[in-house]
N, C-alpha and C positions, 0 to 999 in steps of 0.2 A: 503493499499499499505507500508507503514511503515514496519508493522510486516514481510511482505513478503521480503520489501528491507533488511531486518537486517538477514533474514534467508541465503539469496544468500552466495554461497561463496566468499570472500574478493577477487578471480582471476576474477569473472565475475561482481560483484559490482562495484569494482574501475574504470575497461573503460567503464561502464554502466555510472557511476556515471559523470564522466569527460565529455562524450560525448552528453548524454542526458540532463543531469540537468545543468552541467556546459556550454554546449555548444560549445566545442572544436569539431576541426574536428577530423576526425578518423587519419590523420595522425598525428595529433599534440598527441592524444592520446598514437598512437603507441610511440611516440618519447620520450612522457614524461614516460610511463613506459619500456622503452625500450624492445620492443619486434616490430619483424614484422608487418604491416601493415595486411597481411593476421591472422594472430594469434589475433591481434585486434578486427578486423570486427567479425571473428568465436566468441570470446566469446563475443562482446556487441549482437550478435544474440542467443547466447546459454542464455545469462542472461533473454533476453526479451521473449524467452519461456519458461524459467521458471517463470516469472513473471505472463505469461499469465496461466500458469499451476495452480500457486499459487492461482488466481483468480478464477479457475475453481474448483478448489479441497475445496478451503477455505469457498467461496460467493456464489457458484452454479453458475457461470456462462458458457456458452457454446460458442462451437466455430462454426459458421456458416462455409458453402460453401466455404466463401472468406476468410477463415483464421482471422474473425474478433469477438470477444467477445461480445456476445447477453445477453441478459436476465437482470431480475432485480437483485441486490446485497440481498444476505439472510443474514446475519450476523448469527454467529454461536457462542452460548456462549462458547463452549467447543473446539472452534478450536485450533488445534494444528500449524496450518500455522501463523496466523498473531497473536495469543496471546502471 
């Protein structure tokens, strides 16, 4: 996860960190980053999708019909996503 987070563009990483790691409400994140609530929500959603894509590209997980990641993590020594 750390490698995937590092690769996220700052514009997505910062709102996600404040919301999902620090536990701020999305309105608080928007206020802190001086952007609209809708922009903040969209960037957090985009960050989550990029993280899921990173897990699929790197670790061999797949998305099921409900949109959840499933499978067993398969570490790749030559992974360009998390290394």
